[in-house]
Every structure is written in C-alpha cells, then in structure tokens.
N, C-alpha and C positions, 0 to 999 in steps of 0.2 A: 057600627056593628057589622055592616055589609063587608067591610074590609077584613073582618075577623072570621069570615065563614070558612076560609081555607084551613084554619086551625081545627075547626070542628070536623072537617073532612078527614084530616090526618088522624084524628083520634079513633076513627073507625077502621084504620088499616092495621094489618098484621105486622109483626116485628120485622120479617124479611122485607116486606114492601117498604117499611120505613127506612131500613138500611139502604135500599136501592135509591130512594129519594134523597137521602143524605149524601150519597156519593155523587148523584147528579147535581145537587146544589153546590157541592164543593167545586165541581168542574166549572159551573157557571161563574162562581166567584173568581176562580183563577183566570178565566177568559176575560172577565170584566176588568180585573186589575191589570192584565197584560195590555189591553187596549188603552187603558188610562195612562200607561207609561210611554206610549208612542206619541210623540208630539206631532202637531200639524206640519204639513210639508213646507209651509211658509214661515214657520217659527224657527228661531235660532236654536241650535242644538248645543247645549252646554258641553264643555270638555268632560270626557269620562275616562275612567281607567279601563283600557281595552286589553290588557294582558293579564293572564292568570299569574299571580305572583310566584316566583321561584322560592323565595323565603319571605317571612314577614318583614324583615328589614328592607329588602328591595322593594316590596310592595309599598312600604311607607315612603321610601325615596321617590317612587313614581307618583305618589299622591301629592307630594309637595313640590316636585320639579316644575320648572317653568314650561308652560305649554303655549303654543302660538295658534290662536284661533284664526281660521281663514276659510275661504270658500273659493278655491281656484281649480281650474281644470288641469288634468294631467293624463298620463297613460301608464299602463302596466303591462308587462310581458310575463307570462307564466313560464317558469323554468323548473320543470318537474323531472324526477328520476324515471317516471314511467315513460316507456317508449311511445305509447299511444297518446299520452296527454301533452307531450312536449310541443310547444308552439312558439313561433316568433311573432305572432300577431300582437299588435299593440292595442290594448283594450282601453277605451276612454273611461276615466274615473273623475270623481269630484272629491278633492281633498278637503276634509273638515278641520283637522288640526294636526300639528306635528309637535314632537318633543325630542329630547335628547336620545330617548330610547326607542322611538317608533313613530308610527303614523296611523291616523284613522281616516278612512275614505269611504265613499259610496260608489257602488258599481252595480250594473244591471245584470251581471252574470254571477252564478254561484261559484264560490271557491271552497276549497277544503282546508281545514287546519293542517299545517305542515307544508302547504304549497309554498314554494319559493318564488318571489316576484322581483322584477327589476322595475322600479317606478321612476318616471321622469316627469318633471314639472318645472315651471318657471315662476320665480317670485318677483313681485313688484318692488319698487324702491322702498316703499313703506314696510314691506315684509322683511327686508334685510337690514333694517336700521338697528336691530339688536346684535348681539355678539354670536348667536348660534349659527346663523347662515350669513356668509359674507358675499357669496356669488349668486347671481340670479338663476343660472341654469343648474338644476339639481338632478342627480341620478343616484338613487339609493337602492340597496339590496335589503329585502325584508323577508320574514317568514310569517305566514298567516297564523294567528293565534286564536282569533275569535271571529265567528260569522253569525250575524243576526239578520234574519230574513224578515221583511215587513212589506205590507201592502200600502200603496199610495194611489192617488187619483190617476196617475199615469201608468200604473202597473206595479209589478214587484221589483224591489231593489234590495241590495244587501249592504249592510253596515259592517265594514271589515276593520278589525284591529290587527295590526301587524307589528312585529318586533324587528328592530334593526339587527342585522347580522354582519359580522366582519367580512372584509373583502377576501381574506384567505379562504374562508368557508365557501363563499360564492365562486371563487376561482376553481376550487376542487370540484364543485358541482358542475361548473361550466365544462371542465375537462371531461367529466363523466358523460355529460350530454353530447359533447363533440364526439366522444368515442362511440356513442350510440348512433350518431349520424353517419359515422364512417361505416359502422356495421350495416346500417340500412342501405348505404350505397353499394357495399360489397354484395349484400343479399340481392339487390336489384340487378347487379351485373351478373351474378351467378344464375339468375333465372334464364339467361340466354345461353348458358354453357351446358353442353351435353356430354355425358360420360358413358362409355360402354364398359360394363363390368363382366368379365368372363372368368368364371371359376367352375371347376368340375363338381365340387361339393356344394350342395344347395345351401347348407347352413352358412358357409363362408360367404357365398354370393349374396345372400340376404343380409348378412351382418354388415358388409361393406355398403350395400345399397342403402340400408337404414342410416348409416353414419353420414354418407354423402347427401342423402335426401334432406336430412336435417340442416345441412349447410346451405341448402337452396338450389342445388344442382338438379338438372334433369337427368335421370338415370335410366339406362336400359340394361337389365341384368339377364344374362343367359348362361347356360351350362355347356353348350357345344359350339365348336368353331363355325360350322356352317350357318347356325342361327345368327351368330355375331356378324359374319360377313354379309348376310342378307339384310340385317338391320342397318349396318354401316352404309350399304348402297342406297337405302331408302332415306336415311336420316344423316345429315351432315354432323357428325360428332367431332368433338374437339380433343377427346382423350380416351385412351384405352387403358384400363387397369386390369391386369391379368396375373397369372401365376406361372411358375416355371413348369409345373406338371402339364399345363395346357399348351405352353409354348413349345415344349420339346417334342411333341408328337410329330411323327413323320419328318424327323430332322428339321425341326423348327419351321414347319410349313406355315404356321400362323404368322410368325414374324415376317417371313419372306413375302407372303401374300399381302399383308397389311402394308409393308414398306413399299411394295410395288404399286398397289392400287390406291393407297391413301398416304401419299408422301408427306402431307402436312399434319397427319394425325399424331398427337403426342402419345407416348407409350410409357407406362409405369409398370415394372415387372417385380413381382415378389420372388426373392431368391432365398436360398438357405445357407450359402457359403461364398467365400471369396473365389473359390475355384469356379463356381458357376458363373460368377461375374466375369472372370477372365475368358471363359468360353463364349460369352455373349458380347464381347467388346466389338466384334465385327458388325453387329447390328445397330450400333450407335443409338441406343435407347436413351430416353430423356432422363429418367430417374429410376432408382431401385428402392424396394422396401425389403428389409430383412424379416424373415419369417418370425412370426410372433409379435409383429408391430402392434402398437396401441392406436386408439382413436386420434390422439393428438398428432402422432407421427404421420398418420395417413393424411390428416387435414393439412399439415404443413407441406408435405411433399406434393400434394395435389395443387395447392396454391402456388408453390414454386414453379411448377410446370406451366400453370395457366399464366403466370406472370411472364414467362418466356414467350408464350404464344401471343399474349397481349402486346408485348414490346415488338415482337417480330411483325405483327400485323400493322402496328402503328407506323413502323419505319420501313415497311415493305417497299414502297415506291422509292424512298430515298436509297435503299439498298440496291434496288434494281438499277437506278441511275448510276450509282457508284460502280456497279459491276461493269457497266459499259464504258467507263472511263479508261484512259490509257494505262493499262497495267502490263507488267512483264512476267512471263512464265518461263522458268528454266526446267527442261525435261532431260533427265539423265537416264537413257535407255538405248539398248541395241536393237529392239524389236521394231521392225518396219510397220507392223500393224498398229502398234501403240503410237508411233510418230504420226501415221496417217490419220488415225481416228482423233487423236488429241488436237492435231492441227485444224481439222474441220470444226471441232467444238470450240476451241479457243478463238478461232477466227470469227465465229458467230458471236462470241462474247466480247469481241473487241480487245482481246489480249494479244500482245506481241510475244511471239514464242521463239525461244532459243533452244536448239537441240544439241546435246553433247553425248559422248559415248563412254566417258569415264569420270570418276570423281576428281581427278587432278585438273582436267579441263573445266569441270564445273566450278571448282574453287577459284580458278582464274576469272571466270565469268562473273562470279559473285563479287569479286574485288573490283572489277572494272565497270560493272553495270548496276543500275538500280533494279533489283529483282524483288517481286512481290510474292510469287509462289514458286515452289520447287517440287517437282515430282521425281522421286527416285525409284527406279526399277531394281528391286533386290536381286533380280536374276544376274546382274553383273557384279554385285557386291556381296550377297549373302549376309550373314550376321556381322561380317567384318565392316559393313557399312555403318554400323552403330558408332564407330569411332568418328567417322566423317560427320554423322548427324550431330554428335556431341560437340564437335568443333564448330559446325555451322550455327548451332543454337547459342554457343558461347559468344561468337563474334557478330551474329546477325539474329538477335533475340526476337525481332518483330517479323521475321520471315516465316510465312506459313508453309509448313512442310507436309508432304503426302508421300506415302510409299505405295508401290504396286507389288503385292505379294499374295500368293495363293496358299501359303503355309501359315496355319493359325498360330503355331508356336513362334514362328518368325515375326508375325504381326504383333503378337503380345510383347515380344522383346523390344521391338522398335517403339511401340506405344509407351512402354515403361521408360524407354530411353529419351522420350521427349517429342516424338513425332506427333503432329496434330491430327492427321487423318490417314486413311488407307483406302485403296481400291483392290478388290479381290480378283475380278475377271476382266481382262482387257478387251475381250472379243465381244462383249455385250454392249453395243453402241448406245442403246436406250438407257440402260442402267448407268453407264459411264457418264452420259450427259446429265442424268438426274443427280448423280453423285457430285459431279463437278459443280453444278448449280448450287447444291447444298454446301459444298466446301467453301466456295467463294462467299456465299451469303453468310455462313457461320463466321468467317473471318471478319467481315465488316460488322456483323452483329456483336461479336465479342469485343471489338475495339471500342 
C-alpha cells in the first residue's frame, strides 16, 4: 500500500497542477526511451538507415541494399560554401558501415546537415572481397544528411549519416571554393594598397570611397588639392583617383605636381569626352573613366592599374638590368642643347648614341645598324615627319619611337600616327631624365 501513496497525493491536486505533472511525466518517458536506444560503447552497432528517404521507393531500396559493416579509421575534410567554415583540415573519423548510396561514421566534432565532405579511408583485404569496392584506398564525396549527438564515457561524439554525391557536383563546389580562396588572397593583397581619392564634390568623393573600401583597399578621401598633396607626402600611396574638374585647375597643376613629385604613383582620371582625353595625352595617365561610370567599371579599372603596378614592381630589378645593357639610340635633331643633354643621359644609361640631322640620314642608319630607340625632333620635320614615322613603323615595328614637340596638336597627330612617347621641353634636364627612364622602362615592360 506504501507504493500507492503517490496516487492519493495526486487526488488532492487541482486540475492545472495535474496537467503540469502529466507534461513532466511525458518528458521523463521520452528521455528514458532515448537513453534505452543508445547502445553501450563496447557493443556492436547494427546497420541503420541514415538518410531521409527522397521517395518511398528509394527508401525501400536502401533498406534492402547490401551494407558492409566495419570499424576502420579514416579522415574527412569539410568542403563548405561558407567562406568562414571552409577548411582543408583532415578530421579523424571511425567508419561504421558503408553502402552503395552512402556511409555512416563517428566523429568527435559537430557537423551540419548539407555539409559536404571528402572522406578518405583504406580497406583491408577482407573488406574488398565483395564486388562493391575493388581498391583498398578510397576517396568519396558525401553530403551530411543526419547528425545524432550522444554522450559516451570518453565525452561527446556524433553519429553521422552521409549520402554519396556525384563527382561533377563536387567539382563544381570545389571550383566555387577555389574562387573564394582567390578572393581571400586578393582581399589580403588589397589591404596593403593605398588609394587617394580627390573629388571636389563630397557626395562623389564618399561614393567612390565606399566602393573601394568594400574591395579591401585603404582609402584617403579629400576635396582639395593641397590636402591630397599633404597626405601623399605622409603616406606612400599606390594610386590617385580624381576627376577632370580637379585636374584642370591652374592649367593642370595637380597632374604636373603629382607627376613631378610622385613619379611612381598610378593615376586614374574621370573625363567626359574624347576631346578631353586628347588634351591630356601629354600627361601619360594610366587609365581613364568615362563620366557616369558604375561600380563594376571602377573596380575593373582600379584592378587593371594595380596589376600594372604589381608587375612593374616584380620585374623592376630585371628591367633596371636590361636598361643598362648595350642598347642603341638614334637621335634626329638639329638642336645642340638636345644633343648635349641626351648624350649625358644616355651615356649614364649605357646606351650607344647616334646623332643625325635629317630623316634621310636617319633612314640609312636604321638600315645599317641595330637601333632600339629613336628620338625625332619635330622642329626639323613638322607634321611632314608623320610619313617618315609611318615608314619606320612599317619596316621596323619593334623600334621604340619618341618625338620632341612643344605643340599639343602636333603631338596628338604623331601619337595617333603610331609614335610611342613624346618629350615636351628639351631644356628641363631633370624632367628629361625622368621621362627617358620611364620611356625605356615602359618599352621593356610592354615587351
């Protein structure tokens, strides 16, 4: 009768209290049944259906298909679409059984349904006696379909059921992950790249800053030229992105100062027309953006310029060595100042220099000698020299040609006619030296 006392106690309770007790008892029953279904760690685990059936027919096939019970060690690598979860780490697992459609294994790390895995294991000679597996070394691709957590004497472990997936699906996933790895590397590289953004309008300046910041670049955004120059002197920037409205102030003072003080700085300029581009040819800017550009266009142009900078830095030493090798320069000019200045510069660079005073003599030299560079002073030819340049480019296509001209219209005509570079003022020794360095470097860089 003592064991029946709890019944008498229940009779005295209110209806709400009885409902709470019933709910509590139901939970106890469920916990008790769950514990009863977990076998001891030393007991053999019978093969189970580990995949939620796609259709009743497939479920029936899996229940009757041949399963290979085993307890062997292997490894698995998680291959997930998530950028943060991707890992090449090989995690130890214990394989319990395999079938034609999948695998069941034990792991001490939690996995999520839909995780993709690459599982590797080796079979013994007894395991490969059947027709399912003929080779001892196995590598299979699976998708996690069921995860069961349970406690053991050694801690928590997870019973995983995974469904085999075809190689094509895994290859597509692998390509996607590889793409993510490339993006990660590019983002890491961009963390070291600094961009100066100079726009007079605050809204435009901030819009470009936001776009490039999302790409991983370090951005300095200003609205005035003197602020930009001050930051450039304090921080070694790789690129300047600006607009024509800022560049044209005081007869392109910004571009002149930047080119003089920061010769290695890449420049991207936003323009509104082809006429503007023609007027700016003399500054030899890296790239241009047409007014009204979108985010994708900006991203592509910035990456193109940075690629040039990267390649130039990688091969700088090689280019410097090549510049000092035995090269021949042909100068077509009547000016004594030009001859004297260029002789000093080319002698320092290890170039052999040949001076002539007209295009007829120059043509004879080109046919009798190996010439790598030619400088043509348009003072002795005017625009008629275009015919000579056309002839030279036809018969000597690899010859690097530069003109000396102070007339912007004349320079434009020659550039459109095939000339590679130009020099504006022959009496500025420092600028001439910087330019000739750039011209020679650019020639080798482009080859």
